[in-house]
N, C-alpha and C positions, 0 to 999 in steps of 0.2 A: 760711518761707511764710507770706506773707497772705492770707488769704482774702477774696476782693472780695465789694461785696455782689451779690447775685442779679440785678440789674440788669446786671451789669460780667461774669459768668459765663456762658461756652458753656452751653445749653442742654442738658442730659444727658436720656436717657429719665426719668431718676429724677426730674430738677426739673421736668420737665415735669411727671409723674405727682403729685406731690406738690403742684404749683401748680392742679392740675385736680382734686383729691379736696375742696373746699370747694368748689366749684362742683357737683360731683355729688351730694355729701351736702345739697347746700340742694335739688337737683331731687329727689332722692329725698324729702327731707322736706314738699314739697310735693305731691307723689303720695300719700305717705303720710296727710297733711289732709285731701287730699280724697275718699279711701277712708273713713278717720272718720267726715267729715262725711256722705257716702252712706250710712256704716251709720247713723249717728242717723235722717236723713231717712226711710230706708226700712226701719227698725225691727230692722235685720240685724245681731243682735249676731256673728255671725261674722266678719260683714266688718269690722267695730269691732277686735275681737279679735285681728285676724290683724297689726293694724299697733299692737297696744300694746308700748311697754317694759319689762322685766319689774318696773322701779322704778316704775311705770306709779299713778297714783292718778286718782281721780273725787270731786270733794267740792264743798260749797255748798247742797246741798240740805236745807231746813230738816227738824230730828228725823232724821238721816241721819248716819252715821260714815262718815268717807274710805272711799272702795273702792280695795283696791288689784287687782292684776291676779288674785291668785289667787282672789278673791272675787267676779272681776266678772258672772260667768256665773252663778250665784247668784242675785247683784244684779240682774240684767237680767230672769232669768223674773220676779223679786216685783214690780221695777217696773214693765214692762209690764201685770201682772196689776193693780197700783194705779191705775195709768192707767186701763185701760178700767173698773176697776170707780167711779172719779169721772168715767165720762163721755166720756175719749178713745179714740181709737181702739180697734178689736178688737186682740188680740195677732198675730190673722193676717195684719192689714192690710199694705198692701204700701207704704203712707203711714204714719208715723207721726208725724213733727216738721217742721215750717219752722224755717233760721236764714235770717235775715235781716241785711241791712247789715253785713255783715263789713269787718272793715280787718284786711288779712293783711298783716305786716314781715319782712325777711328782718334778723335782728339776731345779728350775727356769724355763726355756724354754724347758728342756732335760725330757726325759722321760729314766729312768733305769730301766732295769728288770733283777733280780738274779736267780737264781733256779738252781735246779739239772736236768742235761739231762742223758739218759738211752738208750745207743745204742746197743741193744740186739747181743753178741758175738763178739760185739767191746771194749764194756767198758762204764764207766759210769764218771761223774764228775761234777763239777759244772760251770755253764756259767755265764756271765754280759755282757749285751749288753745297748749300750747307742744309744738313737735316738733324732734329733733336726730336726724341720722343715720339717716334714714328710719322712725322711730318715734316713738308718741306718748308724752310724758312726763306729761302731766298736761293736768287739763280740770277747770276752776272753774268754777263757774257760781252765779247769782244768780236768786234767785225773786220777782217782784214779787208783793205782797200786796195 
């Protein structure tokens, strides 16, 4: 018995499901990235945290260790306080950050986005975020000096 390439096989429910999975995963990843960005825009850590992969990392700010998912909530409290102390938005503000000039691409089953971030009173720079299977894997940033 020789197995034919998928293009020549009769479509079964299993074949159809397998063929649809990557597209659905990309759609879930785009929704997760939108939610993640919304969390940063509003300064809402619970919105961000909901879409973090267990292996998530955030890195790139000067004088800062890489932050993983386990330490993200404590990082967030300290980060918002630092930003406020440096003249940025108040910790209770519903507008925290601006994200601009984003470029988003689908690479295999990953969604990646790069753009500029601007946090009034704190700084600005470039960010790069990767998402897979509806969860944010990592976010790397630079801060302009």
